[in-house]
C-alpha positions in Angstrom: -37.5 -105.7 -23.1 -35.6 -108.0 -20.7 -34.5 -111.4 -21.8 -36.5 -114.2 -20.1 -35.7 -117.7 -19.1 -39.0 -119.7 -19.3 -39.5 -122.3 -16.6 -41.6 -125.2 -18.1 -41.8 -127.6 -15.2 -40.7 -128.2 -11.6 -39.7 -131.5 -10.2 -38.6 -132.8 -6.8 -35.2 -134.5 -7.0 -33.0 -135.6 -4.0 -34.5 -133.2 -1.6 -34.4 -130.2 -3.9 -36.9 -128.5 -6.2 -35.5 -128.2 -9.7 -37.1 -125.7 -12.0 -36.5 -126.9 -15.5 -36.4 -124.2 -18.2 -36.7 -124.2 -21.9 -33.4 -123.7 -23.8 -32.2 -120.1 -23.5 -31.0 -118.0 -26.4 -27.6 -117.4 -24.8 -25.5 -120.5 -25.0 -22.8 -119.1 -22.7 -24.5 -119.2 -19.3 -21.4 -120.2 -17.2 -21.4 -116.8 -15.6 -25.1 -116.6 -14.7 -25.8 -115.8 -11.1 -28.9 -115.6 -8.9 -29.6 -112.1 -7.6 -31.8 -113.1 -4.7 -34.6 -110.7 -5.9 -38.1 -111.3 -7.2 -40.8 -109.4 -9.0 -44.4 -110.0 -9.9 -45.7 -110.0 -13.5 -49.5 -109.7 -13.1 -50.1 -109.6 -16.8 -48.4 -113.0 -17.3 -49.6 -114.5 -14.0 -46.1 -115.2 -13.0 -43.4 -114.6 -10.5 -40.1 -113.4 -11.8 -36.7 -114.3 -10.3 -33.9 -112.0 -11.3 -30.7 -113.4 -12.6 -27.5 -111.6 -13.5 -25.6 -112.5 -16.7 -22.5 -110.4 -17.4 -24.0 -107.4 -15.7 -27.3 -107.7 -17.5 -30.5 -108.7 -15.9 -32.3 -111.8 -17.1 -35.8 -112.6 -15.8 -36.7 -116.1 -14.9 -40.4 -116.6 -15.5 -42.1 -118.8 -12.9 -45.6 -119.3 -14.4 -48.6 -120.4 -12.4 -48.2 -123.9 -13.7 -45.3 -124.5 -11.3 -46.8 -122.7 -8.3 -48.0 -125.9 -6.6 -44.4 -127.2 -6.6 -43.1 -123.8 -5.5 -45.5 -124.0 -2.6 -44.1 -127.4 -1.7 -40.6 -126.1 -1.9 -41.5 -123.2 0.3 -43.4 -125.2 2.9 -40.6 -127.8 3.2 -37.8 -125.2 2.9 -36.2 -127.1 0.1 -33.3 -125.6 -1.8 -34.7 -124.4 -5.2 -32.5 -124.7 -8.3 -32.9 -123.5 -11.9 -31.8 -125.9 -14.6 -31.2 -124.2 -18.0 -28.9 -125.2 -20.9 -27.2 -127.8 -18.8 -26.4 -125.3 -16.0 -27.8 -125.5 -12.5 -28.0 -122.4 -10.3 -29.4 -122.3 -6.8 -32.0 -119.5 -6.5 -30.7 -117.8 -3.3 -33.2 -116.0 -1.0 -36.1 -117.3 -3.0 -38.0 -118.4 0.2 -37.8 -115.0 1.8 -38.5 -113.1 -1.4 -41.5 -115.4 -2.3 -42.9 -115.2 1.2 -42.7 -111.4 1.2 -44.5 -111.2 -2.2 -47.2 -113.7 -1.1 -47.9 -111.5 2.0 -48.0 -108.4 -0.2 -50.3 -109.9 -2.8 -52.9 -111.3 -0.3 -55.8 -108.8 -0.1 -54.0 -106.3 -2.3 -55.9 -105.1 -5.4 -52.7 -103.4 -6.8 -51.7 -106.7 -8.4 -55.0 -107.2 -10.1 -57.9 -109.2 -8.9 -57.1 -112.2 -11.0 -53.5 -112.4 -9.8 -54.5 -112.0 -6.2 -57.1 -114.7 -6.5 -54.8 -117.2 -8.2 -52.0 -116.6 -5.7 -54.3 -117.0 -2.7 -55.7 -120.3 -4.2 -52.3 -121.7 -5.3 -50.5 -120.9 -2.0 -53.5 -121.6 0.2 -53.5 -118.1 1.8 -57.1 -118.2 2.8 -56.5 -118.6 6.6 
C-alpha cells in the first residue's frame, strides 16, 4: 500500500491555496517533489496528487472536504501548495490534471455514481 499524506484543511493565504496536511510519518521530507500527476480514489471520495520522495511514490489525499477550496483555486488559477511537516511544495500542473479528471468524471459511471454525483455538485459541473 502506498504511503499517504492526508490533507486536513485548505486555506487561502496571500493569493495562494495552501493544503495543510496532518503530520507525515517520514520526518525527512526535504527531498519531496511534486510529480504533476493525479488519480481518483472513488472508494475514499478523494483526488490523489502524486508526490515523489526518494524515488518512491507518496499519495497526497485530497478529500471531498477540501473540494470547495480546490474549486476556488482552480477557478481563480491560484498557485496550490502542500504544507506538511513544515515543508511547503507547490503542486505543479494540478490545474490541468484536476480539470482533466473533472471532465472525465462528469457523466462517467466508471468512477461510481456516488463519486460522479459528489464531483458534479462540488465543482458545479451541471451546465
